C-alpha positions as CSV (number, residue, x, y, z in Angstrom):
1,M,0.2,-0.1,0.3
2,T,1.6,3.4,-0.7
3,I,2.0,6.0,1.7
4,I,-0.5,8.1,-0.1
5,R,-3.5,5.3,-0.5
6,A,-2.8,5.1,3.2
7,A,-3.5,8.6,3.7
8,L,-6.4,8.5,1.7
9,I,-8.0,5.5,3.6
10,S,-7.1,6.9,7.1
11,L,-9.2,10.0,6.0
12,A,-12.0,8.1,4.5
13,I,-12.4,6.5,8.0
14,G,-12.3,9.7,9.7
15,L,-14.6,11.5,7.6
16,T,-17.2,8.2,7.7
17,F,-17.0,7.7,11.6
18,G,-17.2,11.6,12.1
19,S,-15.0,13.5,14.9
20,Q,-16.1,14.9,18.3
21,A,-16.4,18.1,16.9
22,D,-19.4,17.2,14.3
23,A,-22.6,18.7,15.0
24,K,-24.2,15.2,15.4
25,P,-22.7,13.0,18.3
26,V,-22.5,9.2,17.6
27,A,-25.7,7.3,19.0
28,Q,-25.3,3.5,17.9
29,A,-28.2,1.6,18.3
30,Y,-27.5,-2.5,18.2
31,V,-30.7,-4.3,16.6
32,L,-31.0,-8.3,17.6
33,A,-31.6,-10.3,14.5
34,L,-33.5,-12.9,17.0
35,R,-36.3,-10.3,17.2
36,G,-36.6,-9.8,13.5
37,M,-34.5,-6.8,12.3
38,N,-36.5,-5.5,9.8
39,D,-39.6,-5.4,12.2
40,T,-37.7,-3.4,14.8
41,L,-36.0,-1.3,12.2
42,K,-39.8,-0.1,10.4
43,G,-40.9,0.1,14.0
44,A,-38.3,2.3,15.7
45,D,-37.4,6.1,15.5
46,L,-34.1,6.2,13.7
47,S,-33.9,9.7,13.4
48,P,-31.5,10.3,16.1
49,Y,-29.1,7.5,15.2
50,T,-26.3,7.7,12.9
51,D,-25.1,3.8,13.1
52,I,-27.5,0.6,13.3
53,V,-25.7,-2.5,14.4
54,L,-27.0,-5.7,13.4
55,S,-26.3,-8.7,15.9
56,F,-25.1,-11.6,16.0
57,A,-23.1,-13.0,12.7
58,H,-21.0,-15.9,13.1
59,P,-18.6,-18.0,10.4
60,D,-19.4,-21.6,10.6
61,A,-17.5,-24.5,11.5
62,G,-16.1,-24.1,7.7
63,G,-15.7,-20.6,8.3
64,Q,-18.4,-19.5,5.6
65,L,-20.9,-16.9,6.5
66,V,-23.0,-17.4,3.8
67,N,-24.7,-20.7,2.1
68,G,-26.8,-20.4,-0.7
69,D,-29.5,-17.8,0.2
70,S,-29.1,-17.9,3.7
71,L,-26.4,-16.8,6.3
72,T,-24.8,-19.7,7.9
73,C,-25.1,-18.9,11.9
74,M,-27.0,-15.0,12.4
75,A,-30.7,-16.4,13.8
76,G,-33.9,-14.6,13.2
77,P,-37.1,-14.9,14.8
78,N,-37.6,-18.6,15.9
79,H,-33.9,-19.4,15.3
80,A,-34.4,-19.6,11.6
81,M,-31.3,-18.5,9.9
82,V,-31.5,-14.8,8.5
83,T,-31.5,-14.9,4.7
84,T,-29.7,-13.1,2.6
85,A,-32.5,-11.2,1.7
86,D,-33.8,-10.1,4.9
87,L,-30.0,-8.9,5.5
88,Q,-29.9,-6.5,2.5
89,T,-33.1,-5.4,3.2
90,A,-32.2,-4.3,6.6
91,I,-28.9,-2.7,5.1
92,D,-30.5,-0.9,2.4
93,L,-33.2,0.3,5.1
94,I,-30.3,1.6,7.0
95,H,-28.7,3.2,4.3
96,A,-31.8,4.9,2.9
97,G,-31.8,7.1,6.0
98,G,-28.2,8.2,5.9
99,R,-26.8,5.7,8.4
100,R,-24.1,3.6,8.5
101,A,-24.9,-0.2,8.6
102,I,-22.4,-2.0,10.8
103,V,-22.5,-6.1,11.4
104,S,-21.6,-7.5,14.7
105,L,-19.6,-10.7,15.2
106,G,-19.8,-12.9,18.7
107,G,-22.4,-11.8,21.4
108,A,-22.7,-12.9,24.8
109,L,-23.8,-16.8,23.8
110,I,-21.9,-18.6,21.2
111,P,-24.7,-20.2,19.4
112,A,-23.8,-24.1,18.0
113,C,-24.4,-23.2,14.4
114,A,-21.1,-20.9,15.0
115,G,-17.7,-22.5,14.2
116,D,-15.1,-22.6,17.1
117,W,-14.0,-18.6,17.2
118,A,-10.5,-19.6,19.1
119,A,-9.5,-21.7,16.2
120,M,-10.6,-19.5,13.9
121,M,-8.6,-16.8,15.1
122,A,-5.4,-18.9,15.6
123,P,-2.7,-18.4,13.2
124,D,-3.4,-21.3,10.7
125,K,-6.9,-20.1,10.5
126,R,-6.9,-16.3,11.0
127,Q,-6.0,-15.2,7.3
128,A,-8.8,-17.5,6.1
129,T,-11.0,-16.0,8.8
130,V,-10.6,-12.3,8.1
131,R,-10.6,-12.8,4.4
132,A,-14.3,-14.6,4.7
133,L,-15.6,-11.8,7.1
134,S,-13.8,-9.0,4.3
135,D,-15.7,-10.7,1.8
136,F,-19.1,-10.6,3.5
137,A,-18.8,-6.9,4.4
138,D,-17.9,-6.3,0.5
139,R,-20.5,-8.5,-0.4
140,F,-23.6,-6.9,1.6
141,K,-22.2,-3.1,1.1
142,I,-21.8,-3.2,5.4
143,D,-20.2,0.0,6.6
144,G,-18.2,-1.9,9.4
145,L,-17.6,-5.0,11.5
146,D,-18.3,-4.9,15.2
147,V,-16.3,-7.3,17.2
148,D,-18.4,-8.6,20.7
149,I,-16.1,-11.6,21.8
150,E,-16.9,-11.7,25.6
151,S,-16.4,-13.5,28.9
152,D,-14.7,-16.5,28.7
153,L,-13.9,-16.7,24.8
154,L,-12.3,-13.2,25.2
155,A,-10.2,-14.4,28.0
156,K,-9.4,-17.8,26.3
157,T,-8.2,-15.7,22.7
158,T,-6.3,-13.1,24.8
159,E,-4.4,-15.8,26.8
160,A,-3.9,-17.8,23.7
161,G,-2.3,-14.5,22.5
162,N,-4.5,-14.8,19.7
163,Y,-7.4,-11.9,20.2
164,T,-4.9,-8.7,19.4
165,P,-2.9,-10.3,16.2
166,F,-6.8,-11.2,14.9
167,V,-8.4,-7.9,15.2
168,K,-5.4,-6.1,13.8
169,A,-5.3,-8.2,10.7
170,L,-9.5,-7.8,10.6
171,S,-8.8,-4.0,11.3
172,A,-6.3,-3.8,8.1
173,A,-8.3,-5.7,5.8
174,M,-11.2,-3.0,7.0
175,H,-9.5,-0.3,6.5
176,A,-8.2,-1.5,3.3
177,H,-11.6,-1.5,1.8
178,G,-12.9,2.3,3.5
179,K,-14.8,0.1,6.1
180,T,-14.5,0.6,10.2
181,L,-13.7,-2.1,12.6
182,S,-15.3,-1.2,16.3
183,V,-15.6,-3.5,19.4
184,A,-17.9,-3.8,22.5
185,T,-16.1,-4.5,25.8
186,A,-16.8,-4.8,29.6
187,S,-14.9,-3.4,32.0
188,Y,-14.2,-5.9,34.6
189,A,-10.7,-7.9,35.0
190,G,-11.0,-10.8,32.1
191,G,-13.9,-9.2,29.9
192,M,-12.2,-6.1,28.6
193,I,-10.3,-6.0,25.6
194,P,-6.2,-6.1,26.2
195,L,-4.5,-2.9,26.1
196,D,-2.5,-3.7,22.8
197,S,-5.7,-4.4,20.8
198,I,-7.4,-0.8,21.7
199,P,-5.4,0.6,18.8
200,A,-7.2,-1.6,16.0
201,F,-10.4,-0.4,17.0
202,D,-12.1,3.0,15.1
203,R,-14.3,3.3,17.9
204,V,-14.4,1.7,21.6
205,G,-17.8,1.1,23.1
206,V,-18.2,0.0,26.6
207,M,-20.9,-2.1,27.8
208,A,-21.8,0.0,30.9
209,Y,-24.3,-2.4,32.2
210,D,-25.2,-5.9,33.6
211,N,-24.0,-5.0,36.9
212,N,-25.4,-8.6,38.0
213,V,-24.6,-7.9,41.9
214,Q,-28.2,-8.3,44.2
215,G,-28.0,-5.2,46.3
216,E,-27.0,-3.0,43.5
217,E,-28.4,-1.1,40.1
218,H,-27.2,-3.0,37.0
219,A,-26.4,0.6,35.3
220,S,-25.8,2.9,37.8
221,P,-24.7,6.8,36.7
222,A,-22.1,6.4,39.0
223,D,-20.9,3.1,37.0
224,F,-21.8,5.0,33.4
225,R,-19.3,7.9,34.3
226,S,-16.9,5.8,36.3
227,E,-16.4,3.0,33.5
228,M,-16.2,6.2,30.9
229,Y,-13.6,8.0,32.8
230,F,-11.8,4.8,33.0
231,W,-11.7,4.0,29.3
232,L,-10.5,7.2,28.9
233,G,-7.8,6.6,31.7
234,R,-6.9,3.6,29.3
235,G,-5.7,5.4,26.5
236,V,-8.8,5.8,24.4
237,A,-9.0,9.0,22.6
238,P,-12.6,11.0,23.7
239,E,-13.3,11.0,20.1
240,R,-13.3,7.5,19.6
241,L,-15.4,6.2,22.8
242,V,-18.7,5.4,23.1
243,M,-20.9,4.6,26.3
244,G,-23.7,2.0,26.3
245,L,-27.2,2.6,27.5
246,P,-29.4,-0.3,28.5
247,F,-32.6,-0.3,27.4
248,Y,-33.8,-3.2,29.5
249,G,-33.7,-4.0,33.3
250,H,-32.6,-6.9,35.8
251,G,-35.2,-8.2,38.2
252,Y,-34.2,-10.1,41.3
253,G,-36.2,-11.9,43.6
254,D,-39.8,-12.2,42.8
255,Y,-38.8,-10.2,39.5
256,A,-35.7,-12.5,38.2
257,G,-34.8,-11.6,35.0
258,Q,-34.0,-9.5,32.2
259,Q,-36.8,-7.5,31.2
260,P,-37.2,-5.1,28.5
261,Y,-38.3,-1.4,29.4
262,R,-41.4,-1.9,27.1
263,D,-42.4,-4.7,29.3
264,I,-41.2,-2.5,32.6
265,V,-43.4,0.2,32.0
266,T,-46.7,-1.9,30.9
267,A,-46.3,-4.1,34.0
268,H,-45.0,-1.6,36.6
269,A,-45.8,2.0,35.1
270,P,-42.6,3.3,37.1
271,A,-42.6,6.7,38.9
272,P,-40.9,9.5,36.1
273,G,-37.3,9.2,37.2
274,A,-37.2,6.0,39.3
275,D,-34.6,3.6,38.4
276,V,-35.6,0.8,40.6
277,I,-39.1,-1.0,41.3
278,G,-39.2,-2.5,44.9
279,T,-36.6,-2.2,47.4
280,L,-32.9,-2.1,46.8
281,C,-31.2,-4.7,49.0
282,T,-29.4,-8.0,48.8
283,T,-32.5,-10.1,50.0
284,C,-35.1,-8.0,48.4
285,S,-37.2,-8.3,45.3
286,Y,-36.7,-5.7,42.8
287,I,-35.9,-4.5,39.5
288,T,-33.4,-1.9,38.2
289,F,-33.3,-0.5,35.2
290,N,-32.5,3.4,33.2
291,S,-35.5,5.6,33.3
292,P,-35.7,8.0,30.8
293,A,-34.2,10.8,33.0
294,T,-31.3,8.7,33.9
295,I,-30.9,8.1,30.1
296,T,-31.2,11.6,29.2
297,A,-28.4,12.6,32.1
298,K,-25.9,9.8,30.4
299,T,-26.4,10.8,26.9
300,S,-25.9,14.5,28.0
301,L,-22.6,13.8,29.9
302,A,-21.2,11.9,27.1
303,V,-21.9,14.1,24.4
304,R,-20.0,17.1,26.5
305,K,-17.1,14.3,27.2
306,I,-16.7,11.8,24.2
307,S,-18.3,10.8,21.0
308,G,-21.4,9.3,22.2
309,V,-23.5,6.6,23.2
310,M,-24.8,3.5,22.2
311,V,-28.0,1.2,23.2
312,W,-28.5,-2.3,23.9
313,E,-31.3,-3.1,22.3
314,L,-33.4,-1.1,20.2
315,W,-36.6,-3.5,20.0
316,Q,-36.8,-2.9,23.9
317,D,-37.9,0.4,23.6
318,T,-41.3,1.4,24.4
319,P,-43.5,1.5,20.9
320,D,-43.5,5.1,21.7
321,H,-39.6,5.5,21.7
322,I,-39.6,6.8,25.5
323,L,-35.8,6.0,26.1
324,T,-35.5,7.2,22.6
325,Q,-36.8,10.7,22.9
326,A,-34.6,10.7,26.1
327,L,-31.7,10.2,24.6
328,V,-32.6,12.7,21.9
329,A,-32.9,15.6,25.2
330,G,-29.5,14.5,26.2
331,E,-27.9,15.8,23.3
332,K,-29.4,19.0,23.3
333,T,-29.2,19.4,27.3
334,A,-27.0,19.6,29.5
335,A,-28.7,17.8,32.0
336,P,-27.6,17.8,35.9
337,Y,-25.9,14.2,36.4
338,P,-26.8,12.5,39.6
339,A,-23.9,12.4,42.6
340,A,-22.4,9.1,43.7
341,A,-23.9,8.3,46.8
342,V,-22.2,7.2,49.8
343,P,-23.8,4.5,52.4
344,V,-24.0,5.7,55.5
345,V,-22.4,3.1,58.4
346,H,-23.1,2.9,62.0
347,G,-21.5,0.5,64.5
348,V,-18.0,-0.4,66.3
349,V,-14.5,0.6,65.4
350,L,-12.4,-2.7,64.9
351,A,-9.3,-1.0,64.0
352,K,-7.9,2.3,62.8
353,F,-4.7,2.5,60.2
354,K,-2.0,4.8,59.8
355,L,-0.5,5.8,56.4
356,A,2.6,4.5,57.4
357,Q,1.1,0.9,57.3
358,F,0.1,1.1,53.8
359,D,2.3,-1.1,51.4
360,V,1.9,-0.1,47.9
361,S,3.3,-2.5,45.1
362,G,3.7,-0.9,41.3
363,S,3.7,2.6,42.1
364,A,5.3,5.2,44.1
365,A,3.2,6.6,47.3
366,V,4.1,10.1,48.2
367,P,2.7,11.2,52.2
368,F,2.0,15.1,52.2
369,A,-0.4,17.1,54.5
370,D,-3.7,18.0,53.8
371,K,-5.9,19.6,56.7
372,A,-9.0,18.9,54.7
373,V,-9.2,15.5,55.6
374,P,-9.4,13.7,59.3
375,G,-5.8,13.5,60.6
376,G,-4.2,15.8,58.4
377,Q,-2.5,13.2,56.2
378,V,-2.8,11.7,52.9
379,L,-1.0,9.2,50.9
380,R,-0.5,10.3,47.1
381,I,-0.8,7.1,44.1
382,V,0.3,7.8,40.9
383,A,-0.6,5.0,38.8
384,Q,-0.1,4.3,35.3
385,I,-1.5,2.2,32.5
386,T,-1.3,-1.2,33.4
387,E,-3.0,-4.7,31.8
388,N,-5.2,-5.4,35.3
389,P,-6.5,-3.8,38.5
390,W,-4.0,-5.5,40.9
391,D,-1.0,-4.5,39.0
392,V,-0.8,-0.9,41.0
393,S,-2.3,-1.6,44.8
394,A,-2.0,-0.2,48.3
395,G,-2.4,-2.9,51.1
396,L,-3.0,-2.9,54.6
397,P,-2.6,-5.7,56.9
398,I,-5.4,-7.2,59.2
399,A,-4.2,-7.3,62.8
400,S,-7.9,-8.3,63.9
401,H,-9.8,-11.6,64.7
402,L,-12.7,-11.8,62.1
403,K,-15.5,-14.5,61.8
404,K,-16.5,-15.9,58.2
405,G,-20.0,-14.8,57.5
406,Q,-19.1,-11.7,59.5
407,R,-20.1,-8.1,57.9
408,I,-17.5,-5.5,57.8
409,A,-17.0,-1.8,56.4
410,I,-14.1,-0.5,55.1
411,E,-14.0,3.4,55.3
412,F,-11.5,5.6,54.1
413,W,-11.3,9.2,52.8
414,A,-10.2,9.6,48.9
415,R,-10.4,11.7,46.2
416,V,-8.7,11.8,42.6
417,K,-6.5,14.5,41.4
418,A,-7.7,15.7,38.0
419,D,-8.1,19.0,36.1
420,D,-11.5,17.8,35.1
421,P,-13.7,18.2,38.0
422,D,-16.3,15.4,36.7
423,T,-13.8,13.0,36.7
424,Q,-14.3,9.8,38.8
425,F,-13.6,6.3,39.4
426,E,-14.9,3.1,40.5
427,V,-12.0,1.9,43.0
428,P,-12.0,-2.1,43.9
429,V,-11.5,-2.9,47.2
430,T,-11.0,-6.5,48.3
431,V,-9.9,-8.3,51.6
432,E,-7.4,-10.8,50.3
433,G,-5.7,-13.6,52.1
434,A,-2.0,-12.5,52.5
435,A,-0.2,-15.7,51.3
436,E,-0.6,-17.7,48.2
437,P,-2.9,-18.5,46.3
438,Y,-4.0,-15.2,47.8
439,P,-8.1,-16.0,48.4
440,T,-10.8,-13.4,47.8
441,L,-12.4,-13.0,51.1
442,L,-14.5,-10.1,50.6
443,T,-15.0,-7.8,47.1
444,G,-16.6,-4.3,46.7
445,K,-16.0,-0.9,44.9
446,A,-15.7,2.7,46.2
447,T,-16.7,5.4,43.9
448,V,-13.7,8.3,44.3
449,T,-14.3,11.7,42.8
450,T,-12.4,15.2,42.7
451,T,-13.7,16.2,45.6
452,W,-12.5,14.9,49.4
453,R,-15.0,12.5,51.0
454,K,-15.4,9.4,52.8
455,V,-16.3,6.7,50.9
456,V,-17.5,3.2,52.3
457,V,-17.0,-0.7,51.2
458,V,-19.5,-2.9,52.9
459,G,-19.3,-6.5,52.5
460,T,-19.5,-10.1,54.0
461,L,-16.4,-12.2,54.8
462,S,-16.2,-15.5,53.0
463,A,-13.8,-16.9,55.4
464,D,-12.2,-16.5,59.4
465,V,-9.3,-13.9,59.4
466,T,-6.9,-14.4,61.9
467,P,-4.2,-11.3,62.4
468,G,-1.7,-11.4,59.9
469,S,-3.2,-13.6,57.5
470,A,-5.5,-11.0,55.2
471,N,-4.9,-7.6,53.9
472,I,-7.2,-4.9,53.0
473,E,-6.3,-4.1,48.9
474,V,-6.9,-1.0,47.2
475,L,-6.6,-1.8,43.6
476,L,-5.3,1.4,41.5
477,G,-4.0,-0.2,38.4
478,A,-5.5,-0.4,34.8
479,A,-6.3,2.9,34.1
480,A,-4.0,5.7,34.3
481,K,-5.3,8.1,37.6
482,T,-3.7,10.2,40.6
483,V,-5.3,8.8,43.8
484,E,-5.2,10.5,47.1
485,I,-5.9,8.5,50.4
486,G,-6.5,9.3,54.1
487,P,-7.3,7.9,57.1
488,V,-8.7,3.9,56.6
489,T,-11.2,2.7,59.3
490,L,-12.3,-1.3,59.6
491,V,-15.7,-1.1,61.2
492,Q,-18.4,-3.7,62.7
493,P,-21.6,-2.3,61.3
494,R,-24.6,-2.5,63.7
């Protein structure tokens, strides 16, 4: 490829995806083939969306995506394979409105009709797989492909050293034909794309939902904001970053299971602005979802800070498009953003820790005085970008006797030092065994903002702790950030 041709292709990709300075923010909507792509597209309000992502396609065991007049592995309604005519109709419908048509590869659940992605990404089959995907995109005039390899499959292919070489090869093939490559990623260890793969993608979409912890919201405003800054801290440029919005909820207890927002509205008529039906607690029955007000606030933040948002999944909106309208409102207005809540814990103090007790690994720690914090002493830790959260940590040895099943609270003062006052990170906090295999006895997260405040992590120990057998660990790796930590207290909640 000549230098001039490479430059023209790079320019074309940039013009195709646009930039943060463009008048229209990115609004990317996933459409699940299983629901019926064309029925969804015809019934939706597509006007605010710049990109429609048809989901999900897979090569079969022979590496092919098309067999005669059907796709080999893209399930439509009743699990019948999508026909080539249906796919082309959907793409033409998307293009008719001036939108980009993208096809997503993979998904959370890999169907039986799919070939072995791990094998297809391996060196001996990699180029053939890339060629088949590139030919597929050319045949149907698809504007780009979206890689949605998740969870165990992502971990397996990354560990084998095949994920990044595969997406780099696929990216080169897409760019050679004036097309784009995007990705959907989670933000937890084992579910996020490896650092060395990030440059392969023209757009990084963050699945800021599915926090499946009973007693918590599955897609809270705090999670959204923290994950946005997390990926900026991992080196993704703002103009390449989009954040995910859920058009569905998670139910627990009597409400168990995922529920489309349209069904939640029909069955429960939630109060305006409510993100929870029922009581939010570890043993309660409730549904957690995003209200129109939350969708507006998240979108407003995203269009101010990054490229825009992505939606999973368009069919799950109400027939009168309530959440899509909320997205539009967020694009047009600077909506106030909900502050991250801090649990209030009353109880008996079990231990107070001095800053000198911290054992910081993976980074230097600088003590200094700050009268804004009780005790006036603070530890500053500058974390660089690393692959994993535990690559930079601050540990404290527990010198107390604690029992399995005991509920404890870890309280400490903290803030993140940043020029952008909206910066926020969710910092994992764990209790871990002090010796190999370093078992995790408790896990939680502290939301740290640019303002000094006391954060609290509450949890239940999964094993006994004797003095010196376990540590409190504050995990600060994965994303670049400067965190300042004040006094730490261990409490037995009442």
